[in-house]
N, C-alpha and C positions, 0 to 999 in steps of 0.2 A: 560227568567226566566225558561221556561220549559226545554230548552236545558241544562241549568246549573244543573237542578234537575237530568236530565239523567246522566250527568257526575258524580254527587255526588253518585247516585245509583251505577254506574259502580265501583267507588272507594270502596263503601261499599261491593259490591259483591266480589271484588278482595280481600278485607281483610278477608271475610268469607272463600274464597278459600285458602288463606294463612294459616289461623288458622286450617282449615281441613287438609291441607297437612302436617303442622308441627305436628298436633295431630297424624296423621298416622305414621309419622316418629318416634315420641317419643314412640309410642306403639309397635314399631318393624315392622311396615308395610311400611317402607320407600320406598321399591321397587315399591309399588303400589301408591305412592303419586304423581308420575309424572304428570298425567293429571291435578290434582288440582294445582300444582305449576306452570305448564305451563299456565293454565287458569289465575292464579293470575297475572302473568306478562303481558299477552295479554290484559286482561280487565283493568289492572292498566294503561297501555299505552293509552287505549281508554279514560279512565277517565281523564288522565293528559291533553288530548287535549283541554279540556274545560277551562283551566286556563293558562293565559299568563306566569306566573312565572314558570309553570311546563312544558310548551310545549317543551322547549329545551331538556328535558329528555326523550321524547317519543322514539326517535331513540335508545338511550341506553337501555331503558327498553325493547324495542323490541329485542335487541341483547341478553339481559338476557333470554328472552323467548326462543329464538332460541338456546342459549347455553344449557339451561335446557332440551330442546327437544333432543339435541345431546347427552347429558349425559345419558338420559333415553333410547333413541332409536338410539344408534350410528350406527347400521347396515345400516340405511338409508342415512348416510352422508359419508360413506367410499367409496363405489362404487355402480355402477348400470350397470347391463348387462356386467360386466367385465371391465367397464371403471372406473378407479380410479379418484375420484374427485380432488385428490391432484395435478393432472396434470394441473388443471385450475388455480392454485395459481399464477404462474409466469405471465401468460397472464392477469389475473385480476389486478395484481400489475402494469403491464405496462399500462393498460387502466386507472387505477387510477392516475398514474403519468402523463399520457398524459392530463388528466383532470386538474391536478394541474398546468401543463404548460399553458393550455389555460386560466387559471385564473390569470396568471402572465404576465409580459411584460419585455422587455429588460430595460425599464426605472427603474424597481425595483432595478437593480444593481447599479444605480447612487447613491443610498443611501450610498454606501461604501465611496464615495468621500465626500458627504455632512455630514455624521455622522461617521467618522472613529473610534473615541473613543468608541462610543456605540456599533458599529458593532464588533470591536475587542474584547471588554470585553464580549459581549454576546456570540460570537462564541467560544472564548477561555474558558469561564466559562462552556459553554455547553459540550465541549469535554474534560473538566477536571473533573468537579463535578460529572456528571452522571456515567462515567466509574468507577471512584473511589468508589462511593457509591455502584454501582453494584458489584464490586469486593469484597468490604467489606461484603455486605450482602450474596453474594454467598459463600464466604469462611466460614462464620459463620452459614450458613443454615443447613449444614449436609446433603444436598440433594445429590442424585447421580450426578456425574460430568456433564453429559450432561444437566440435568435440571438446575443445578447451572450456567452453561455457558449461558443459555438463559437469566438469570437475567443480566449478563454482556453484552450480545448482545443488549438488549433493551437500556442499558445505553450508548452503543457505537454508537447508531443510530443517524441520524440527526433529525432535527425538522420536523413536519408535518404541513400541511396547517391549521389544527384545531387550532394551536396556534395563527394564525392571527385573526381568528374569536373571540377567547377568549380575545385577546388583545383589539379588537374593543369594546367588551362588557365591559371590565374592565376599559375603558377610559385610556388605556395605549397609547404608541407611536406606532401607527399602521404602519407608514412608516418604523420605525426601526425594528419592528417585521417582516415585509415582507422581508426586506433586510437581516436580520439575518437568516431567513428561507432559502432564496435563496442561501446565501453564504455557510451555513452549508451543504445544499444539494449538492452543487457543490464540496465541499471538501470531501463528504462522500466516494467516491471511494478510496481516499487515507487514510483518517483518520480512518474510521470504520475497515478496515482489519488490519491496523497497531495496533490500540488499542486492537482489539480482540486478535491478536497474543501476545501482551504484557500481557494483563490481563487474557485472557481465555486460553492461550496456555497450561497451566498446567492441564486444565480440559478436553479439546477436541483438536483434531488436527485441526489447522487452515492453510489452503492453501491461503496465502495472495493474490497471483496473480489471483487465481480462484475467490476469493471473490471480488476482484477489478472488474473483468470482469462481475460478476453477478450484481454488483451495477450499472455499466455502462449500461448494457442492460436493467435492470429493472427500472432505475431512469433517468440517464443522457440522453439517447437516446429518451425515450418517452417525457421527459420534454422539450427537445430541439424541438421535433416535435410539441409539444403543443405551445411553444413560437412562432414558425414560423406560426402555424395556427392562433394564436391570432394576429400576426402582419399583415397577409395578408388576412385572411378569417373571422375574427371575425365579427359577425353581419350578415354574408352572409349565415350562416347555423344556424338560430335561434333555430331550433329543437335540434341541437347538444348542443348548449349553455345551453338549459334548461334540456337536458337529462343527461349531465355529472355529476352534483351533485347527482342525483338519482342513476346513475350507480355506482358512487364511494361509496355511502352508502351501496348499495346492495353488491358490491364487497367485501368491508372490512368485512361486516357481514358474508358473505358466507365463507370467509377465516377463520374467527374466529371459525365458526361452524365446518368446516372441521378439523381444528387442535384440537378442543375440542373432536370431535368424535375419532380421531386417538389416542389422549393421554388420553382417558377416565380413564383407570385404574390408571395411575399415578396421575391424578387430584383427583380421589376419595381418594387416600391414603395421598396425601400431599397438597390437595387443600386449606384448611383453612390457613395453614402456608404460602403457596406461595402467596395467596391473601394479607396476612398481610405484607409480605416482599415487594411485589410490591407496596403496598400502601405507605409504609415507603419510598421506593425509590422515588416515585412520589412526596410526600409531602416534603421530604428533598430537592429535586430539586428546588421546589418553594422557600423554606425558604433560602437555601444557594445562589440561584440565585439572590434573592432580596437583600441579604446582600452583595453580591459581587458588586452589583451596588452601594449600600450605601458606601462600602469601598472606591470606587473611586469617591465619592461625586457627583453622578449623580442625576438628578432630580427624583422626585417621579414617574412621568410618565415613565421614562426610567427604573427605578428600577422595576416597575411592569412588564414592557416588558421583561426584562431579566429574572425575576422570571418565567414567563410563558414560555419563549423560552427554559430555562434550564429544567424545569419540564416536558414539554410535548415532546414526542418522536414520531418518525415515526414507529408506530407499524406494519404497513403493510409491510414496507421494511424489518423489522426484521423478520417477519413471512416468507417472501419470501426467505430470506437468510437461514433461518432454513431449509426450504424445499429443497433449492439447496444443502445444506450440507447433505441431506438425513437423517435429524434428526428432522423432523417436529413434531413428537409425543413427543419429549423430549425438545430439545433446543427451539422449537416453543411455548412451554406452557406459559412461562413468557410474551412474547410479546402479546399472545392472551389475557392474563388477563390484561395486562397494558393498552391496548387500551380503553376498556369500562370504566375502573376505572378512567383513566385520563380525560375522557369526563365528568364524574360525578364531580370529584374534581375541574376540570377547570371551569365548569359551576357554581359551588358553589362559587368559588373564584371570578369569574367575577361578579356574582350577588352582592357579598359583596363589592367589590371595586366600582361597578357601583353606589352604594349608597353613596360612599365616594369620590367625585371628587377630583383629585389632586389640589394642590394650584395653579399651572400654568394652565391657560385656553387656551393655544395655541395649542389645540389638532388638529392634522392633521388626521382627520378621513375620512373614505371612505364610504359613504352611500350606495355604491353598494354592500357591503358585507352584507349578510343575518344576521338578528339580532338573529337567533337561532343557537347555536353551535351544529349542528347535524352531521357533517362529522368528523369521527374519522380516522385520517391518521397517 
């Protein structure tokens, strides 16, 4: 009871900090409101730890705190001692993708044979719906070409492992979710560059072959190494098994902070509209993904799965590609915003569906997956 009281007090203090920060911003002292707004997110994250329903948001709230810090003090996240932090993005993506590989197995690809209809509809819908929505939003946004291209880039990216956790929580078809993620990731070196060339070619120059190689070195090779590790060494390096989720969470948070600091000026001028468009992109993906499953008369569990697989993207890969294009501060903005937002919306959607079990009870769930959707990939 005493600990719950502490968490309640933390949330109360966080609200006071928020009111103080907003008050300063409204009175024209927004530049000095940084410490209060940062304190709001940090203390709120601590308060959320005391409640089961809110624990899954702690990581995302922490990212918001880090992003706010980067917006107010960008000089600390651009370089140190002449070393540019942007050089860490590609290695961090490779480490994250290796971790993704260690959590998968070659057995995951057997689902293509067992559930060909669901896999085909899920992957096809993913690479059709999200690029089309991204192109539509980018064209209507009025943003500078490179920032608009970032919206298309996140739409052309494959799924991330976060979709598998959300599918588990939403009582969806976990086996189908894992297989769609695996297949879309393997297709990414081909599909993402070609889709970017087709939809974003009018916004920025797209070197298809160069982007293919970037995806192979950032995704395919590390995931393959992770699969091999999982096949022959899993359980023999327990410290690594435990460390990889934490490393992944830190890595994606650091990438988002680096991009936020680099693109600070653009974010301050277009931030609210960009957030709105990214949110529309994400929510439209869930909605159209769900109804694409309904269109083909799939079960409720499978429709939920496709909704999640379509709406959730690999923001880390999109950020890495933006960096490799040399446009981290512009093309990289939409992916940096999409990651935290999809974590929030995905968690809310999962909580809602969790309370509404599908009619079919033949769930193929995997208890080894953590019950808290904390990794944004």
